[in-house]
N, C-alpha and C positions, 0 to 999 in steps of 0.2 A: 317140814323136815326135808333136808337135802340128802339125796342119795349119791351125790358127787363126792368121791373120796379124795381126789387130788385137788389141792388148793388152786393150782394153775387152771385146771379144768373149770373149777367153780367160778373163778374170776371171768373166764371166757364166757361161760354160760350166763352169768349175771349181766355181763356187758351186752351180750347178744339179746337177752331178754329186755334190757332197758332200751336198747336201740329199736327193737321191734315196737315197743310201746310208743316211743317217740315218733316213729314212722306212721303208726296208726293215728296218732293225734294230728299229725300233719295232714293225713288224708281226710280226716274229719273236718279240718279247717277249710278244705276246698269246698265242702258242702255249704258253707255259709253264703247266704245270698248277698248280692250287691258288693262283692269284693271288687276293689279297684284292680286295674291291670297290674299296677306295681305290687299290690298285696299278693296277687296270684303268682306273679313272677318270683317274689320272695319265698313264698311257700314251696313252689316247685324247685327252686334252688336248694332250699333246705332238704327237700325230699331227695334230691339227687345226691346231696352230701350224705344223707342218712343211708341211702341204698349202697353207696360206695363203702361206707363204714360196715354195713351188714355183710357185704360181699367179702371184704377183707377178714372180718372176724369169723365169719362162717368157714372160710378157708383155713384160718388158723386153728379153729376148733376141730375141723375135719382132720387136719394133719396131726393134731395132738391126740385125738381119739385113735387114729390108725397106728400111732407109734407105741 
């Protein structure tokens, strides 16, 4: 059951949660043995994009909560 009252806040929370899960999955992929250099670079690139997404959305959520 969600305690988030505002629909916009809920969307931001849900998006942030989904991106956190995505980032954790990417971190776990780095634990796989025998990754090629290309695979590792691809995962790290996706992690960077995910971190950027997390940074932007956490900033938006912070502003929304503060207003």
